[in-house]
C-alpha positions in Angstrom: -0.1 0.0 -0.2 1.3 3.5 -0.9 1.5 6.1 1.6 -0.4 9.1 0.8 0.8 11.3 3.6 2.2 14.6 2.7 5.8 15.1 1.5 7.4 18.4 2.0 10.3 17.7 0.0 8.1 17.7 -3.3 6.9 21.4 -2.8 8.8 23.8 -4.7 10.6 26.5 -2.8 10.2 29.7 -1.8 11.6 32.5 -1.1 10.6 36.0 -0.1 10.1 38.4 -2.9 9.2 35.2 -5.4 5.5 34.3 -6.7 4.7 30.6 -7.1 4.2 30.5 -10.8 0.4 29.0 -11.2 -0.9 29.0 -14.8 1.7 28.5 -17.9 3.8 30.3 -16.5 2.0 33.5 -15.1 1.7 34.5 -11.5 -1.0 34.9 -9.3 -0.4 38.6 -9.3 -0.3 38.7 -12.9 -3.7 37.0 -12.9 -4.6 39.3 -11.0 -4.0 42.3 -13.0 -5.6 40.4 -15.8 -9.1 39.7 -14.1 -8.5 43.4 -13.3 -8.1 44.7 -16.9 -10.5 42.6 -18.3 -12.9 44.0 -16.1 -12.1 47.4 -16.5 -12.4 47.0 -20.6 -15.8 45.6 -19.5 -17.1 48.8 -17.7 -15.4 50.9 -20.2 -17.3 49.6 -22.9 -20.7 50.1 -20.8 -19.7 53.8 -20.1 -18.8 54.8 -23.5 -22.4 53.5 -24.5 -24.1 55.3 -21.4 -21.9 58.3 -22.0 -23.3 58.3 -26.1 -26.6 57.9 -25.4 -26.4 60.7 -22.4 -25.2 63.0 -25.0 -27.2 62.1 -27.9 -30.8 62.6 -25.2 -31.8 59.3 -26.1 -33.7 57.4 -23.6 -32.0 54.0 -22.1 -33.6 51.2 -23.6 -33.2 47.4 -23.3 -31.3 47.0 -26.9 -28.6 49.6 -25.6 -28.3 47.2 -22.8 -28.2 44.1 -25.0 -25.6 46.2 -27.3 -23.4 46.3 -24.3 -23.8 42.7 -23.3 -22.8 41.4 -27.1 -20.0 44.0 -27.2 -18.2 42.8 -24.2 -19.2 39.5 -25.1 -17.5 39.8 -28.6 -14.8 41.9 -27.3 -12.7 40.0 -24.5 -12.5 36.6 -26.7 -11.2 39.1 -29.7 -8.9 40.7 -27.1 -7.2 37.5 -25.6 -6.8 36.1 -29.3 -5.1 38.6 -30.3 -3.0 38.9 -27.4 -4.6 42.2 -25.5 -3.7 40.4 -22.4 -0.5 39.2 -22.6 2.7 40.0 -20.2 4.1 43.1 -22.5 7.0 43.6 -20.1 9.5 41.8 -22.5 9.0 43.5 -25.8 10.1 47.3 -27.4 8.8 49.9 -27.1 7.9 50.1 -30.8 6.8 46.5 -31.0 4.2 47.5 -27.7 2.9 50.6 -29.8 3.0 49.5 -33.2 
């Protein structure tokens, strides 16, 4: 019978100031930042539409809510596929902007 107790020698060493790499080489803090960026992008999409509706003085309608929902649902996967949320620290400044 195999012993299933915890073996501390199998854990990764951690020192002060380092983070455990969890998901495809992305640290826990980077994952939190990516989640925050995605959430802010969704909020900005909604706020832009609210601003446009307010500026043109049309009343808020269900179709505007659906437009925000569709825009967010389309934007987030497209942004992910095109690499918007990938780490840019290793890229040159020219590559970041062009």
